[in-house]
All heavy atoms as a GROMACS GRO file, in nm:
protein
  599
    1MET      N    1   0.980  -3.677  -2.109
    1MET     CA    2   0.849  -3.672  -2.050
    1MET      C    3   0.844  -3.774  -1.936
    1MET      O    4   0.887  -3.887  -1.951
    1MET     CB    5   0.743  -3.706  -2.157
    1MET     CG    6   0.603  -3.713  -2.102
    1MET     SD    7   0.483  -3.756  -2.228
    1MET     CE    8   0.471  -3.603  -2.316
    2SER      N    9   0.795  -3.731  -1.821
    2SER     CA   10   0.785  -3.823  -1.708
    2SER      C   11   0.643  -3.879  -1.702
    2SER      O   12   0.555  -3.838  -1.774
    2SER     CB   13   0.819  -3.750  -1.578
    2SER     OG   14   0.725  -3.647  -1.556
    3GLY      N   15   0.624  -3.975  -1.615
    3GLY     CA   16   0.493  -4.034  -1.599
    3GLY      C   17   0.501  -4.184  -1.591
    3GLY      O   18   0.608  -4.242  -1.570
    4ARG      N   19   0.388  -4.246  -1.610
    4ARG     CA   20   0.377  -4.391  -1.604
    4ARG      C   21   0.345  -4.443  -1.744
    4ARG      O   22   0.259  -4.389  -1.812
    4ARG     CB   23   0.267  -4.429  -1.507
    4ARG     CG   24   0.295  -4.380  -1.366
    4ARG     CD   25   0.177  -4.390  -1.278
    4ARG     NE   26   0.142  -4.530  -1.259
    4ARG     CZ   27   0.046  -4.572  -1.181
    4ARG    NH1   28  -0.027  -4.486  -1.114
    4ARG    NH2   29   0.021  -4.701  -1.169
    5TYR      N   30   0.413  -4.551  -1.784
    5TYR     CA   31   0.396  -4.605  -1.918
    5TYR      C   32   0.370  -4.754  -1.913
    5TYR      O   33   0.436  -4.827  -1.840
    5TYR     CB   34   0.521  -4.581  -2.003
    5TYR     CG   35   0.547  -4.435  -2.032
    5TYR    CD1   36   0.624  -4.359  -1.945
    5TYR    CD2   37   0.492  -4.374  -2.143
    5TYR    CE1   38   0.647  -4.225  -1.971
    5TYR    CE2   39   0.515  -4.241  -2.169
    5TYR     CZ   40   0.592  -4.167  -2.082
    5TYR     OH   41   0.614  -4.035  -2.108
    6LEU      N   42   0.277  -4.798  -1.994
    6LEU     CA   43   0.250  -4.940  -2.018
    6LEU      C   44   0.300  -4.967  -2.159
    6LEU      O   45   0.246  -4.914  -2.256
    6LEU     CB   46   0.101  -4.971  -2.004
    6LEU     CG   47   0.059  -5.113  -2.034
    6LEU    CD1   48   0.118  -5.208  -1.930
    6LEU    CD2   49  -0.093  -5.125  -2.035
    7LEU      N   50   0.404  -5.048  -2.171
    7LEU     CA   51   0.467  -5.071  -2.300
    7LEU      C   52   0.402  -5.186  -2.375
    7LEU      O   53   0.370  -5.289  -2.316
    7LEU     CB   54   0.616  -5.102  -2.282
    7LEU     CG   55   0.699  -5.001  -2.204
    7LEU    CD1   56   0.844  -5.044  -2.203
    7LEU    CD2   57   0.682  -4.861  -2.258
    8ASP      N   58   0.385  -5.168  -2.504
    8ASP     CA   59   0.338  -5.279  -2.587
    8ASP      C   60   0.459  -5.346  -2.652
    8ASP      O   61   0.573  -5.301  -2.640
    8ASP     CB   62   0.234  -5.234  -2.689
    8ASP     CG   63   0.290  -5.148  -2.801
    8ASP    OD1   64   0.410  -5.116  -2.800
    8ASP    OD2   65   0.213  -5.113  -2.890
    9THR      N   66   0.433  -5.454  -2.720
    9THR     CA   67   0.540  -5.535  -2.778
    9THR      C   68   0.626  -5.455  -2.876
    9THR      O   69   0.749  -5.467  -2.876
    9THR     CB   70   0.481  -5.659  -2.847
    9THR    OG1   71   0.397  -5.728  -2.752
    9THR    CG2   72   0.588  -5.753  -2.896
   10ASP      N   73   0.564  -5.372  -2.958
   10ASP     CA   74   0.641  -5.294  -3.057
   10ASP      C   75   0.740  -5.199  -2.991
   10ASP      O   76   0.853  -5.183  -3.038
   10ASP     CB   77   0.546  -5.216  -3.148
   10ASP     CG   78   0.466  -5.305  -3.240
   10ASP    OD1   79   0.514  -5.416  -3.272
   10ASP    OD2   80   0.356  -5.264  -3.281
   11ILE      N   81   0.700  -5.138  -2.882
   11ILE     CA   82   0.789  -5.045  -2.812
   11ILE      C   83   0.904  -5.121  -2.746
   11ILE      O   84   1.019  -5.076  -2.747
   11ILE     CB   85   0.712  -4.960  -2.709
   11ILE    CG1   86   0.610  -4.870  -2.779
   11ILE    CG2   87   0.806  -4.878  -2.622
   11ILE    CD1   88   0.670  -4.770  -2.876
   12ILE      N   89   0.876  -5.237  -2.690
   12ILE     CA   90   0.981  -5.318  -2.629
   12ILE      C   91   1.083  -5.361  -2.734
   12ILE      O   92   1.204  -5.356  -2.712
   12ILE     CB   93   0.922  -5.440  -2.556
   12ILE    CG1   94   0.829  -5.393  -2.443
   12ILE    CG2   95   1.032  -5.529  -2.501
   12ILE    CD1   96   0.741  -5.502  -2.387
   13ILE      N   97   1.034  -5.400  -2.851
   13ILE     CA   98   1.124  -5.437  -2.961
   13ILE      C   99   1.209  -5.317  -3.003
   13ILE      O  100   1.329  -5.330  -3.029
   13ILE     CB  101   1.044  -5.494  -3.080
   13ILE    CG1  102   0.986  -5.631  -3.041
   13ILE    CG2  103   1.131  -5.505  -3.206
   13ILE    CD1  104   0.884  -5.685  -3.138
   14ALA      N  105   1.148  -5.199  -3.005
   14ALA     CA  106   1.224  -5.077  -3.038
   14ALA      C  107   1.332  -5.052  -2.932
   14ALA      O  108   1.443  -5.010  -2.966
   14ALA     CB  109   1.130  -4.958  -3.048
   15LEU      N  110   1.303  -5.080  -2.806
   15LEU     CA  111   1.404  -5.065  -2.701
   15LEU      C  112   1.518  -5.164  -2.722
   15LEU      O  113   1.636  -5.129  -2.703
   15LEU     CB  114   1.341  -5.085  -2.563
   15LEU     CG  115   1.253  -4.972  -2.514
   15LEU    CD1  116   1.178  -5.013  -2.388
   15LEU    CD2  117   1.335  -4.846  -2.489
   16PHE      N  118   1.485  -5.289  -2.759
   16PHE     CA  119   1.589  -5.388  -2.789
   16PHE      C  120   1.678  -5.339  -2.902
   16PHE      O  121   1.798  -5.368  -2.904
   16PHE     CB  122   1.527  -5.522  -2.828
   16PHE     CG  123   1.470  -5.602  -2.715
   16PHE    CD1  124   1.382  -5.705  -2.741
   16PHE    CD2  125   1.505  -5.578  -2.583
   16PHE    CE1  126   1.329  -5.782  -2.639
   16PHE    CE2  127   1.453  -5.653  -2.479
   16PHE     CZ  128   1.366  -5.756  -2.507
   17ALA      N  129   1.621  -5.267  -2.997
   17ALA     CA  130   1.695  -5.218  -3.113
   17ALA      C  131   1.764  -5.084  -3.084
   17ALA      O  132   1.822  -5.023  -3.174
   17ALA     CB  133   1.601  -5.204  -3.233
   18ASN      N  134   1.758  -5.039  -2.958
   18ASN     CA  135   1.818  -4.911  -2.917
   18ASN      C  136   1.764  -4.793  -2.997
   18ASN      O  137   1.840  -4.704  -3.037
   18ASN     CB  138   1.971  -4.917  -2.924
   18ASN     CG  139   2.029  -5.010  -2.821
   18ASN    OD1  140   1.984  -5.012  -2.707
   18ASN    ND2  141   2.126  -5.089  -2.862
   19ASP      N  142   1.634  -4.793  -3.019
   19ASP     CA  143   1.569  -4.682  -3.089
   19ASP      C  144   1.585  -4.555  -3.005
   19ASP      O  145   1.536  -4.547  -2.892
   19ASP     CB  146   1.422  -4.716  -3.109
   19ASP     CG  147   1.347  -4.611  -3.189
   19ASP    OD1  148   1.342  -4.494  -3.143
   19ASP    OD2  149   1.296  -4.645  -3.296
   20ILE      N  150   1.654  -4.456  -3.059
   20ILE     CA  151   1.686  -4.334  -2.985
   20ILE      C  152   1.560  -4.258  -2.945
   20ILE      O  153   1.550  -4.209  -2.832
   20ILE     CB  154   1.781  -4.245  -3.067
   20ILE    CG1  155   1.916  -4.316  -3.082
   20ILE    CG2  156   1.800  -4.109  -3.002
   20ILE    CD1  157   2.010  -4.249  -3.179
   21ALA      N  158   1.464  -4.248  -3.034
   21ALA     CA  159   1.341  -4.174  -3.003
   21ALA      C  160   1.266  -4.238  -2.886
   21ALA      O  161   1.219  -4.167  -2.796
   21ALA     CB  162   1.251  -4.167  -3.126
   22VAL      N  163   1.257  -4.369  -2.886
   22VAL     CA  164   1.189  -4.439  -2.777
   22VAL      C  165   1.268  -4.423  -2.648
   22VAL      O  166   1.211  -4.393  -2.542
   22VAL     CB  167   1.167  -4.588  -2.812
   22VAL    CG1  168   1.112  -4.665  -2.693
   22VAL    CG2  169   1.073  -4.601  -2.930
   23ASN      N  170   1.399  -4.444  -2.654
   23ASN     CA  171   1.483  -4.428  -2.535
   23ASN      C  172   1.470  -4.288  -2.476
   23ASN      O  173   1.456  -4.272  -2.354
   23ASN     CB  174   1.629  -4.457  -2.567
   23ASN     CG  175   1.658  -4.603  -2.583
   23ASN    OD1  176   1.590  -4.688  -2.525
   23ASN    ND2  177   1.758  -4.635  -2.663
   24ASN      N  178   1.477  -4.187  -2.559
   24ASN     CA  179   1.466  -4.049  -2.512
   24ASN      C  180   1.331  -4.020  -2.449
   24ASN      O  181   1.321  -3.944  -2.354
   24ASN     CB  182   1.492  -3.951  -2.627
   24ASN     CG  183   1.638  -3.948  -2.668
   24ASN    OD1  184   1.725  -3.993  -2.594
   24ASN    ND2  185   1.664  -3.896  -2.786
   25HIS      N  186   1.228  -4.081  -2.504
   25HIS     CA  187   1.093  -4.058  -2.451
   25HIS      C  188   1.074  -4.123  -2.314
   25HIS      O  189   1.006  -4.068  -2.228
   25HIS     CB  190   0.989  -4.113  -2.551
   25HIS     CG  191   0.852  -4.064  -2.526
   25HIS    ND1  192   0.810  -3.938  -2.561
   25HIS    CD2  193   0.746  -4.124  -2.467
   25HIS    CE1  194   0.685  -3.923  -2.526
   25HIS    NE2  195   0.643  -4.035  -2.469
   26LEU      N  196   1.137  -4.236  -2.292
   26LEU     CA  197   1.116  -4.311  -2.168
   26LEU      C  198   1.222  -4.286  -2.061
   26LEU      O  199   1.205  -4.331  -1.948
   26LEU     CB  200   1.112  -4.461  -2.199
   26LEU     CG  201   0.996  -4.507  -2.286
   26LEU    CD1  202   1.010  -4.655  -2.317
   26LEU    CD2  203   0.862  -4.479  -2.219
   27VAL      N  204   1.326  -4.213  -2.094
   27VAL     CA  205   1.438  -4.196  -2.002
   27VAL      C  206   1.395  -4.137  -1.867
   27VAL      O  207   1.450  -4.172  -1.764
   27VAL     CB  208   1.553  -4.116  -2.066
   27VAL    CG1  209   1.518  -3.970  -2.083
   27VAL    CG2  210   1.680  -4.135  -1.988
   28ASN      N  211   1.298  -4.051  -1.865
   28ASN     CA  212   1.256  -3.986  -1.741
   28ASN      C  213   1.125  -4.042  -1.687
   28ASN      O  214   1.063  -3.979  -1.601
   28ASN     CB  215   1.243  -3.835  -1.762
   28ASN     CG  216   1.378  -3.771  -1.788
   28ASN    OD1  217   1.477  -3.807  -1.727
   28ASN    ND2  218   1.382  -3.677  -1.881
   29ALA      N  219   1.087  -4.157  -1.734
   29ALA     CA  220   0.961  -4.216  -1.688
   29ALA      C  221   0.970  -4.248  -1.539
   29ALA      O  222   1.072  -4.296  -1.490
   29ALA     CB  223   0.930  -4.343  -1.766
   30GLU      N  224   0.863  -4.220  -1.469
   30GLU     CA  225   0.857  -4.252  -1.327
   30GLU      C  226   0.841  -4.403  -1.306
   30GLU      O  227   0.903  -4.461  -1.219
   30GLU     CB  228   0.742  -4.177  -1.260
   30GLU     CG  229   0.762  -4.027  -1.256
   30GLU     CD  230   0.640  -3.953  -1.209
   30GLU    OE1  231   0.550  -4.016  -1.150
   30GLU    OE2  232   0.634  -3.832  -1.232
   31GLU      N  233   0.754  -4.462  -1.387
   31GLU     CA  234   0.730  -4.606  -1.380
   31GLU      C  235   0.705  -4.660  -1.520
   31GLU      O  236   0.645  -4.593  -1.602
   31GLU     CB  237   0.608  -4.637  -1.294
   31GLU     CG  238   0.624  -4.605  -1.147
   31GLU     CD  239   0.499  -4.641  -1.070
   31GLU    OE1  240   0.400  -4.566  -1.081
   31GLU    OE2  241   0.501  -4.744  -1.000
   32ILE      N  242   0.753  -4.782  -1.543
   32ILE     CA  243   0.730  -4.848  -1.671
   32ILE      C  244   0.673  -4.986  -1.640
   32ILE      O  245   0.728  -5.060  -1.558
   32ILE     CB  246   0.860  -4.861  -1.753
   32ILE    CG1  247   0.910  -4.721  -1.790
   32ILE    CG2  248   0.838  -4.947  -1.876
   32ILE    CD1  249   1.043  -4.721  -1.861
   33PHE      N  250   0.564  -5.019  -1.707
   33PHE     CA  251   0.498  -5.147  -1.688
   33PHE      C  252   0.504  -5.228  -1.817
   33PHE      O  253   0.491  -5.173  -1.926
   33PHE     CB  254   0.351  -5.126  -1.648
   33PHE     CG  255   0.334  -5.045  -1.525
   33PHE    CD1  256   0.317  -4.908  -1.531
   33PHE    CD2  257   0.338  -5.105  -1.400
   33PHE    CE1  258   0.302  -4.832  -1.417
   33PHE    CE2  259   0.324  -5.030  -1.284
   33PHE     CZ  260   0.305  -4.894  -1.293
   34ILE      N  261   0.525  -5.358  -1.802
   34ILE     CA  262   0.527  -5.448  -1.917
   34ILE      C  263   0.426  -5.559  -1.890
   34ILE      O  264   0.443  -5.637  -1.796
   34ILE     CB  265   0.667  -5.509  -1.939
   34ILE    CG1  266   0.770  -5.398  -1.964
   34ILE    CG2  267   0.665  -5.608  -2.054
   34ILE    CD1  268   0.913  -5.446  -1.968
   35PRO      N  269   0.320  -5.566  -1.970
   35PRO     CA  270   0.220  -5.670  -1.946
   35PRO      C  271   0.273  -5.809  -1.978
   35PRO      O  272   0.359  -5.826  -2.066
   35PRO     CB  273   0.105  -5.631  -2.039
   35PRO     CG  274   0.164  -5.541  -2.140
   35PRO     CD  275   0.287  -5.479  -2.081
   36SER      N  276   0.223  -5.907  -1.907
   36SER     CA  277   0.268  -6.045  -1.930
   36SER      C  278   0.237  -6.091  -2.072
   36SER      O  279   0.311  -6.172  -2.128
   36SER     CB  280   0.206  -6.140  -1.828
   36SER     OG  281   0.065  -6.131  -1.831
   37VAL      N  282   0.132  -6.038  -2.132
   37VAL     CA  283   0.099  -6.073  -2.271
   37VAL      C  284   0.213  -6.030  -2.364
   37VAL      O  285   0.250  -6.104  -2.456
   37VAL     CB  286  -0.034  -6.008  -2.315
   37VAL    CG1  287  -0.058  -6.025  -2.463
   37VAL    CG2  288  -0.149  -6.066  -2.234
   38ALA      N  289   0.270  -5.913  -2.339
   38ALA     CA  290   0.382  -5.866  -2.422
   38ALA      C  291   0.503  -5.957  -2.406
   38ALA      O  292   0.572  -5.988  -2.504
   38ALA     CB  293   0.417  -5.722  -2.387
   39ILE      N  294   0.528  -6.003  -2.284
   39ILE     CA  295   0.639  -6.097  -2.262
   39ILE      C  296   0.615  -6.225  -2.343
   39ILE      O  297   0.706  -6.276  -2.409
   39ILE     CB  298   0.654  -6.130  -2.112
   39ILE    CG1  299   0.687  -6.005  -2.030
   39ILE    CG2  300   0.759  -6.239  -2.091
   39ILE    CD1  301   0.822  -5.945  -2.052
   40GLY      N  302   0.492  -6.274  -2.340
   40GLY     CA  303   0.459  -6.394  -2.418
   40GLY      C  304   0.478  -6.372  -2.568
   40GLY      O  305   0.530  -6.460  -2.638
   41GLU      N  306   0.435  -6.257  -2.617
   41GLU     CA  307   0.452  -6.227  -2.759
   41GLU      C  308   0.600  -6.220  -2.797
   41GLU      O  309   0.639  -6.266  -2.905
   41GLU     CB  310   0.382  -6.095  -2.794
   41GLU     CG  311   0.232  -6.104  -2.789
   41GLU     CD  312   0.164  -5.970  -2.810
   41GLU    OE1  313   0.228  -5.863  -2.797
   41GLU    OE2  314   0.044  -5.973  -2.840
   42LEU      N  315   0.680  -6.163  -2.708
   42LEU     CA  316   0.823  -6.154  -2.735
   42LEU      C  317   0.887  -6.293  -2.742
   42LEU      O  318   0.967  -6.321  -2.831
   42LEU     CB  319   0.893  -6.070  -2.628
   42LEU     CG  320   0.860  -5.922  -2.630
   42LEU    CD1  321   0.911  -5.855  -2.503
   42LEU    CD2  322   0.918  -5.854  -2.753
   43PHE      N  323   0.851  -6.382  -2.648
   43PHE     CA  324   0.904  -6.518  -2.652
   43PHE      C  325   0.859  -6.590  -2.779
   43PHE      O  326   0.938  -6.661  -2.842
   43PHE     CB  327   0.859  -6.598  -2.529
   43PHE     CG  328   0.950  -6.581  -2.411
   43PHE    CD1  329   0.902  -6.524  -2.294
   43PHE    CD2  330   1.082  -6.623  -2.415
   43PHE    CE1  331   0.984  -6.508  -2.184
   43PHE    CE2  332   1.165  -6.608  -2.305
   43PHE     CZ  333   1.116  -6.550  -2.190
   44TYR      N  334   0.736  -6.573  -2.818
   44TYR     CA  335   0.685  -6.638  -2.939
   44TYR      C  336   0.766  -6.592  -3.061
   44TYR      O  337   0.813  -6.674  -3.141
   44TYR     CB  338   0.537  -6.607  -2.958
   44TYR     CG  339   0.480  -6.664  -3.084
   44TYR    CD1  340   0.445  -6.798  -3.092
   44TYR    CD2  341   0.460  -6.585  -3.198
   44TYR    CE1  342   0.394  -6.853  -3.208
   44TYR    CE2  343   0.409  -6.639  -3.314
   44TYR     CZ  344   0.376  -6.772  -3.319
   44TYR     OH  345   0.324  -6.825  -3.435
   45GLY      N  346   0.783  -6.461  -3.073
   45GLY     CA  347   0.860  -6.407  -3.186
   45GLY      C  348   1.006  -6.450  -3.183
   45GLY      O  349   1.065  -6.479  -3.287
   46ALA      N  350   1.062  -6.454  -3.063
   46ALA     CA  351   1.203  -6.494  -3.050
   46ALA      C  352   1.224  -6.638  -3.093
   46ALA      O  353   1.321  -6.671  -3.160
   46ALA     CB  354   1.249  -6.475  -2.906
   47ARG      N  355   1.133  -6.725  -3.057
   47ARG     CA  356   1.145  -6.867  -3.092
   47ARG      C  357   1.134  -6.888  -3.244
   47ARG      O  358   1.192  -6.981  -3.298
   47ARG     CB  359   1.040  -6.949  -3.020
   47ARG     CG  360   1.052  -6.941  -2.871
   47ARG     CD  361   1.068  -7.076  -2.808
   47ARG     NE  362   1.058  -7.067  -2.663
   47ARG     CZ  363   1.163  -7.061  -2.583
   47ARG    NH1  364   1.283  -7.062  -2.632
   47ARG    NH2  365   1.148  -7.053  -2.452
   48LYS      N  366   1.062  -6.799  -3.310
   48LYS     CA  367   1.047  -6.809  -3.456
   48LYS      C  368   1.163  -6.744  -3.530
   48LYS      O  369   1.178  -6.766  -3.650
   48LYS     CB  370   0.915  -6.745  -3.499
   48LYS     CG  371   0.793  -6.823  -3.455
   48LYS     CD  372   0.667  -6.757  -3.502
   48LYS     CE  373   0.662  -6.759  -3.653
   48LYS     NZ  374   0.539  -6.706  -3.709
   49SER      N  375   1.243  -6.664  -3.460
   49SER     CA  376   1.350  -6.590  -3.528
   49SER      C  377   1.473  -6.678  -3.548
   49SER      O  378   1.486  -6.784  -3.490
   49SER     CB  379   1.388  -6.466  -3.446
   49SER     OG  380   1.471  -6.501  -3.339
   50GLY      N  381   1.562  -6.629  -3.629
   50GLY     CA  382   1.687  -6.700  -3.652
   50GLY      C  383   1.788  -6.682  -3.541
   50GLY      O  384   1.890  -6.749  -3.537
   51ARG      N  385   1.761  -6.589  -3.450
   51ARG     CA  386   1.852  -6.562  -3.338
   51ARG      C  387   1.778  -6.585  -3.206
   51ARG      O  388   1.782  -6.502  -3.117
   51ARG     CB  389   1.901  -6.419  -3.346
   51ARG     CG  390   1.977  -6.388  -3.474
   51ARG     CD  391   2.025  -6.246  -3.479
   51ARG     NE  392   1.913  -6.152  -3.465
   51ARG     CZ  393   1.927  -6.024  -3.440
   51ARG    NH1  394   2.045  -5.972  -3.424
   51ARG    NH2  395   1.822  -5.945  -3.428
   52SER      N  396   1.714  -6.698  -3.194
   52SER     CA  397   1.626  -6.720  -3.079
   52SER      C  398   1.701  -6.717  -2.946
   52SER      O  399   1.648  -6.666  -2.847
   52SER     CB  400   1.547  -6.850  -3.093
   52SER     OG  401   1.631  -6.961  -3.088
   53LEU      N  402   1.822  -6.768  -2.938
   53LEU     CA  403   1.895  -6.767  -2.811
   53LEU      C  404   1.924  -6.624  -2.766
   53LEU      O  405   1.901  -6.589  -2.650
   53LEU     CB  406   2.025  -6.846  -2.823
   53LEU     CG  407   2.108  -6.856  -2.695
   53LEU    CD1  408   2.028  -6.921  -2.584
   53LEU    CD2  409   2.235  -6.933  -2.721
   54LEU      N  410   1.970  -6.541  -2.856
   54LEU     CA  411   1.998  -6.401  -2.823
   54LEU      C  412   1.870  -6.331  -2.780
   54LEU      O  413   1.867  -6.262  -2.678
   54LEU     CB  414   2.061  -6.330  -2.943
   54LEU     CG  415   2.079  -6.179  -2.927
   54LEU    CD1  416   2.178  -6.148  -2.815
   54LEU    CD2  417   2.124  -6.118  -3.059
   55GLN      N  418   1.764  -6.349  -2.858
   55GLN     CA  419   1.638  -6.281  -2.828
   55GLN      C  420   1.577  -6.328  -2.697
   55GLN      O  421   1.529  -6.247  -2.618
   55GLN     CB  422   1.539  -6.298  -2.943
   55GLN     CG  423   1.586  -6.244  -3.076
   55GLN     CD  424   1.623  -6.097  -3.072
   55GLN    OE1  425   1.578  -6.022  -2.988
   55GLN    NE2  426   1.709  -6.056  -3.164
   56THR      N  427   1.576  -6.458  -2.674
   56THR     CA  428   1.518  -6.507  -2.548
   56THR      C  429   1.600  -6.462  -2.429
   56THR      O  430   1.544  -6.438  -2.321
   56THR     CB  431   1.501  -6.660  -2.548
   56THR    OG1  432   1.624  -6.722  -2.578
   56THR    CG2  433   1.396  -6.705  -2.647
   57SER      N  434   1.731  -6.446  -2.445
   57SER     CA  435   1.814  -6.396  -2.335
   57SER      C  436   1.774  -6.254  -2.297
   57SER      O  437   1.765  -6.221  -2.178
   57SER     CB  438   1.962  -6.397  -2.376
   57SER     OG  439   2.005  -6.528  -2.399
   58LYS      N  440   1.749  -6.170  -2.395
   58LYS     CA  441   1.705  -6.033  -2.367
   58LYS      C  442   1.572  -6.032  -2.293
   58LYS      O  443   1.552  -5.955  -2.200
   58LYS     CB  444   1.691  -5.954  -2.498
   58LYS     CG  445   1.819  -5.922  -2.567
   58LYS     CD  446   1.790  -5.848  -2.696
   58LYS     CE  447   1.912  -5.817  -2.776
   58LYS     NZ  448   1.879  -5.748  -2.902
   59ILE      N  449   1.482  -6.118  -2.336
   59ILE     CA  450   1.349  -6.124  -2.274
   59ILE      C  451   1.360  -6.176  -2.131
   59ILE      O  452   1.293  -6.124  -2.040
   59ILE     CB  453   1.254  -6.212  -2.357
   59ILE    CG1  454   1.241  -6.155  -2.499
   59ILE    CG2  455   1.116  -6.220  -2.291
   59ILE    CD1  456   1.187  -6.256  -2.599
   60GLU      N  457   1.443  -6.275  -2.109
   60GLU     CA  458   1.462  -6.330  -1.974
   60GLU      C  459   1.513  -6.222  -1.879
   60GLU      O  460   1.472  -6.217  -1.763
   60GLU     CB  461   1.557  -6.449  -1.975
   60GLU     CG  462   1.494  -6.579  -2.012
   60GLU     CD  463   1.387  -6.624  -1.914
   60GLU    OE1  464   1.399  -6.601  -1.792
   60GLU    OE2  465   1.289  -6.682  -1.960
   61ILE      N  466   1.601  -6.138  -1.926
   61ILE     CA  467   1.653  -6.029  -1.842
   61ILE      C  468   1.539  -5.938  -1.799
   61ILE      O  469   1.527  -5.903  -1.682
   61ILE     CB  470   1.763  -5.951  -1.915
   61ILE    CG1  471   1.888  -6.038  -1.930
   61ILE    CG2  472   1.796  -5.820  -1.843
   61ILE    CD1  473   1.992  -5.983  -2.024
   62ILE      N  474   1.453  -5.901  -1.892
   62ILE     CA  475   1.338  -5.816  -1.859
   62ILE      C  476   1.244  -5.888  -1.763
   62ILE      O  477   1.198  -5.832  -1.665
   62ILE     CB  478   1.262  -5.775  -1.986
   62ILE    CG1  479   1.343  -5.674  -2.066
   62ILE    CG2  480   1.127  -5.715  -1.951
   62ILE    CD1  481   1.281  -5.638  -2.197
   63ARG      N  482   1.216  -6.014  -1.791
   63ARG     CA  483   1.124  -6.091  -1.708
   63ARG      C  484   1.176  -6.102  -1.566
   63ARG      O  485   1.102  -6.085  -1.469
   63ARG     CB  486   1.100  -6.229  -1.769
   63ARG     CG  487   0.988  -6.307  -1.702
   63ARG     CD  488   0.978  -6.448  -1.760
   63ARG     NE  489   1.094  -6.529  -1.729
   63ARG     CZ  490   1.116  -6.587  -1.610
   63ARG    NH1  491   1.033  -6.570  -1.512
   63ARG    NH2  492   1.223  -6.661  -1.592
   64LEU      N  493   1.305  -6.130  -1.550
   64LEU     CA  494   1.363  -6.144  -1.417
   64LEU      C  495   1.366  -6.011  -1.342
   64LEU      O  496   1.341  -6.007  -1.222
   64LEU     CB  497   1.503  -6.204  -1.427
   64LEU     CG  498   1.507  -6.350  -1.476
   64LEU    CD1  499   1.651  -6.394  -1.500
   64LEU    CD2  500   1.438  -6.442  -1.376
   65LYS      N  501   1.395  -5.902  -1.412
   65LYS     CA  502   1.392  -5.771  -1.348
   65LYS      C  503   1.251  -5.740  -1.299
   65LYS      O  504   1.231  -5.689  -1.190
   65LYS     CB  505   1.438  -5.661  -1.445
   65LYS     CG  506   1.586  -5.656  -1.465
   65LYS     CD  507   1.622  -5.541  -1.557
   65LYS     CE  508   1.769  -5.532  -1.582
   65LYS     NZ  509   1.803  -5.421  -1.674
   66ARG      N  510   1.153  -5.770  -1.383
   66ARG     CA  511   1.013  -5.746  -1.348
   66ARG      C  512   0.973  -5.828  -1.227
   66ARG      O  513   0.909  -5.779  -1.136
   66ARG     CB  514   0.924  -5.779  -1.469
   66ARG     CG  515   0.779  -5.751  -1.448
   66ARG     CD  516   0.705  -5.773  -1.580
   66ARG     NE  517   0.566  -5.750  -1.561
   66ARG     CZ  518   0.472  -5.842  -1.570
   66ARG    NH1  519   0.505  -5.966  -1.600
   66ARG    NH2  520   0.347  -5.814  -1.551
   67ALA      N  521   1.012  -5.955  -1.224
   67ALA     CA  522   0.979  -6.041  -1.110
   67ALA      C  523   1.046  -5.990  -0.983
   67ALA      O  524   0.984  -5.989  -0.876
   67ALA     CB  525   1.022  -6.184  -1.140
   68ASN      N  526   1.170  -5.946  -0.993
   68ASN     CA  527   1.242  -5.893  -0.878
   68ASN      C  528   1.175  -5.766  -0.826
   68ASN      O  529   1.159  -5.748  -0.706
   68ASN     CB  530   1.388  -5.866  -0.915
   68ASN     CG  531   1.470  -5.824  -0.796
   68ASN    OD1  532   1.457  -5.880  -0.688
   68ASN    ND2  533   1.555  -5.725  -0.816
   69GLU      N  534   1.134  -5.678  -0.916
   69GLU     CA  535   1.066  -5.555  -0.875
   69GLU      C  536   0.933  -5.586  -0.809
   69GLU      O  537   0.896  -5.523  -0.710
   69GLU     CB  538   1.047  -5.462  -0.994
   69GLU     CG  539   1.178  -5.402  -1.043
   69GLU     CD  540   1.165  -5.332  -1.177
   69GLU    OE1  541   1.055  -5.330  -1.236
   69GLU    OE2  542   1.267  -5.280  -1.224
   70ASN      N  543   0.860  -5.684  -0.861
   70ASN     CA  544   0.734  -5.724  -0.799
   70ASN      C  545   0.757  -5.780  -0.659
   70ASN      O  546   0.680  -5.750  -0.567
   70ASN     CB  547   0.661  -5.826  -0.886
   70ASN     CG  548   0.604  -5.765  -1.011
   70ASN    OD1  549   0.589  -5.644  -1.021
   70ASN    ND2  550   0.574  -5.848  -1.108
   71ASP      N  551   0.861  -5.860  -0.641
   71ASP     CA  552   0.894  -5.914  -0.509
   71ASP      C  553   0.929  -5.803  -0.412
   71ASP      O  554   0.887  -5.804  -0.297
   71ASP     CB  555   1.010  -6.014  -0.518
   71ASP     CG  556   0.970  -6.146  -0.582
   71ASP    OD1  557   0.849  -6.174  -0.593
   71ASP    OD2  558   1.062  -6.221  -0.621
   72ASN      N  559   1.009  -5.707  -0.458
   72ASN     CA  560   1.047  -5.596  -0.372
   72ASN      C  561   0.929  -5.510  -0.332
   72ASN      O  562   0.921  -5.462  -0.219
   72ASN     CB  563   1.154  -5.509  -0.440
   72ASN     CG  564   1.287  -5.579  -0.451
   72ASN    OD1  565   1.314  -5.675  -0.379
   72ASN    ND2  566   1.370  -5.534  -0.543
   73ALA      N  567   0.834  -5.491  -0.422
   73ALA     CA  568   0.715  -5.413  -0.392
   73ALA      C  569   0.626  -5.486  -0.292
   73ALA      O  570   0.565  -5.423  -0.205
   73ALA     CB  571   0.638  -5.381  -0.520
   74ALA      N  572   0.619  -5.618  -0.303
   74ALA     CA  573   0.534  -5.696  -0.215
   74ALA      C  574   0.596  -5.713  -0.076
   74ALA      O  575   0.524  -5.730   0.023
   74ALA     CB  576   0.507  -5.834  -0.276
   75ASN      N  577   0.729  -5.709  -0.070
   75ASN     CA  578   0.798  -5.731   0.058
   75ASN      C  579   0.899  -5.620   0.086
   75ASN      O  580   1.019  -5.642   0.088
   75ASN     CB  581   0.874  -5.866   0.053
   75ASN     CG  582   0.783  -5.982   0.030
   75ASN    OD1  583   0.681  -5.995   0.096
   75ASN    ND2  584   0.818  -6.067  -0.066
   76PRO      N  585   0.849  -5.497   0.111
   76PRO     CA  586   0.944  -5.388   0.138
   76PRO      C  587   1.015  -5.411   0.272
   76PRO      O  588   0.960  -5.466   0.365
   76PRO     CB  589   0.856  -5.264   0.144
   76PRO     CG  590   0.720  -5.313   0.174
   76PRO     CD  591   0.712  -5.455   0.119
   77ASN      N  592   1.140  -5.369   0.278
   77ASN     CA  593   1.218  -5.387   0.402
   77ASN      C  594   1.197  -5.274   0.496
   77ASN      O  595   1.182  -5.168   0.481
   77ASN     CB  596   1.367  -5.402   0.370
   77ASN     CG  597   1.394  -5.535   0.301
   77ASN    OD1  598   1.315  -5.628   0.311
   77ASN    ND2  599   1.505  -5.543   0.232
   0.00000   0.00000   0.00000
């Protein structure tokens, strides 16, 4: 299914876990949005987990991609 999606924390966690149903649903998305609140929730949960370094690394990758996309949208060449 194509379209625009605003992901909540549970869906992002499912993506981290390579949930096939979620991946298949979002594969053709035109745009995907991640609210800053969800990023904060992910960091909070990661810091409480036993694998905080691994989890925070995954979140940082998403955060940096999002920041880069925002920069590119604001400053098109």
